[in-house]
C-alpha positions in Angstrom: 143.8 -32.4 82.1 145.3 -30.6 85.1 145.7 -27.3 86.8 149.1 -26.0 87.6 150.1 -25.3 91.1 150.8 -21.8 92.1 150.2 -20.6 95.6 146.4 -21.0 95.8 144.3 -19.1 98.3 141.5 -20.9 100.2 138.9 -19.1 98.0 140.5 -20.5 94.8 140.5 -24.1 96.2 136.9 -23.7 97.4 135.7 -22.5 94.0 137.6 -25.3 92.2 136.0 -27.9 94.5 132.5 -26.5 94.1 133.0 -26.3 90.3 133.8 -30.0 90.3 130.9 -30.9 92.6 133.3 -32.2 95.3 132.5 -30.1 98.3 133.0 -26.6 99.7 136.7 -26.6 100.6 140.0 -28.0 99.5 143.7 -28.4 100.2 146.7 -28.9 97.9 148.8 -31.9 98.6 152.6 -31.7 98.0 153.2 -35.3 98.9 151.8 -36.9 95.7 154.3 -38.2 93.1 153.5 -36.7 89.7 152.1 -39.2 87.1 154.1 -39.5 83.9 152.3 -39.1 80.6 151.0 -36.5 78.3 147.8 -34.6 79.2 146.8 -31.0 78.8 147.7 -28.6 81.5 144.7 -26.3 81.3 145.6 -23.3 83.3 148.2 -21.7 85.5 148.2 -18.7 88.0 144.5 -19.0 88.8 143.6 -16.7 91.6 139.9 -16.5 92.5 138.5 -13.5 94.4 135.7 -13.5 97.0 133.5 -11.9 94.4 133.9 -14.7 91.9 131.0 -17.2 91.9 132.4 -19.6 89.3 135.7 -20.9 88.1 135.3 -19.1 84.8 135.3 -15.7 86.5 138.7 -16.3 88.3 141.6 -14.4 86.8 144.4 -16.6 85.4 146.9 -17.0 82.6 145.3 -17.8 79.3 143.7 -21.3 79.2 145.9 -23.9 77.4 148.7 -21.4 77.1 151.1 -21.9 80.0 154.6 -22.9 80.9 153.6 -25.4 83.5 155.8 -28.5 84.0 154.7 -31.9 85.3 156.1 -31.2 88.8 153.9 -28.1 89.0 150.6 -29.9 88.7 148.2 -29.3 91.6 146.7 -32.2 93.4 143.7 -31.0 95.2 141.7 -32.8 97.9 138.1 -31.5 98.4 135.8 -32.0 101.4 132.6 -30.7 102.8 
């Protein structure tokens, strides 16, 4: 599945990367061509706060209920 791209703060990217076990920081790439195909778009409008310690605590639109299009998928690169 995927996460939809809305402007993501650094803390949101950091929490996503830590949740995936891929480092402590991340960046969103706008230069990747979207992949065609059907896959779930899990969440949109995710906005983590400094007080959130896990992805599940971050406010967002309801999971699996969003109006995200293929072109709005986030491509995140993690590091650290």
